[in-house]
N, C-alpha and C positions, 0 to 999 in steps of 0.2 A: 224648573223653568219659571220665569217671571217676565211678564210683558205688561207695561202700563204706559199710557199717554194721557196726560191731563192738560187741558187748556187752562191757561192762567188768567186770561181776560174774558169778559163776556163777549159773545159774538157781535153784539151791537157796537163795540168799539172798533171793529174791523182791524184789529191789531192781533195777529195770530201768534201770541206767545204761548209756549207750551213747555212741558217737561216730559221726557220720555225715558223710561228705564227698561233695559233689556238684560236679562241674565239667562244664559243657557243652562241646561241641566248638566251636572257633572256625571250623570248616570251612576249615582250612589258613590261618588268619589273616584270613579275609574277614568273619567275623561277630563283631562287637564286643560285642554285648549279651547274651551268655550269662550263666547263673547260676553263680556260684562261691561256694559256701556251706559252712560248717563248723558243724555242730550238735553241741553237747555237752549231754548230758542226765543227770540224776541224780534218780531217783524222779520227783517231780512238777515239778522245775525244769528249764528248758531255756534255753540261750543259743544264739543263731544269729548267727554272724559272716558278714558278706558281704564279698567281695573283688571289687571292680569292676575290669574290664580295659578299660573303654570308651574311655579316652584315655590318653595318656602319663603325665599326672600321677596318675591313679587307678591305673594299673598300678604305678607306682613306689611309691605309698602302700600298695597291697595287698601287694606283695612285702615291703616293710618291716614291715608289720603281721604277716604270717605269720612272718617271721624273729624279731621281738621275742617273739611268742607262743611259738615253739619254744625260744628262749633261756630264758624264764622257766619253762616247763614242765620243761626239762632241769635247771635249777638247783633247782627245787622237788623233782624226783625225787631228786637228790643229797642235799638237806637231809633229806627224808623218810627215805631209806635210812639216813643217819647217825643220826638220832634213833631209828629202829627198832632199830638195832644197839646204841645206848646203853641203851635200855630192855631189850632182850633180855639184855644183860650183867647187869642188876640182878635178873633173874628166876632 
């Protein structure tokens, strides 16, 4: 079982962005219907991504989905940092 919620902005900004991750225990692999959810929120908007592990096909798809998400987020981070650096040079 894993439960974590992290606020992404300082509280002083009054913009309650957060990421929350929830994984249930499979009880040593015997329970297939747990909740595996990732919630990303920014102010009043939320997205909830579900990752089913109920069967082999869904497990494969869920693992591929999280891998693709991580790839895009990491690439976005690199691009954002590069643009911030370019803007900073102009200031």
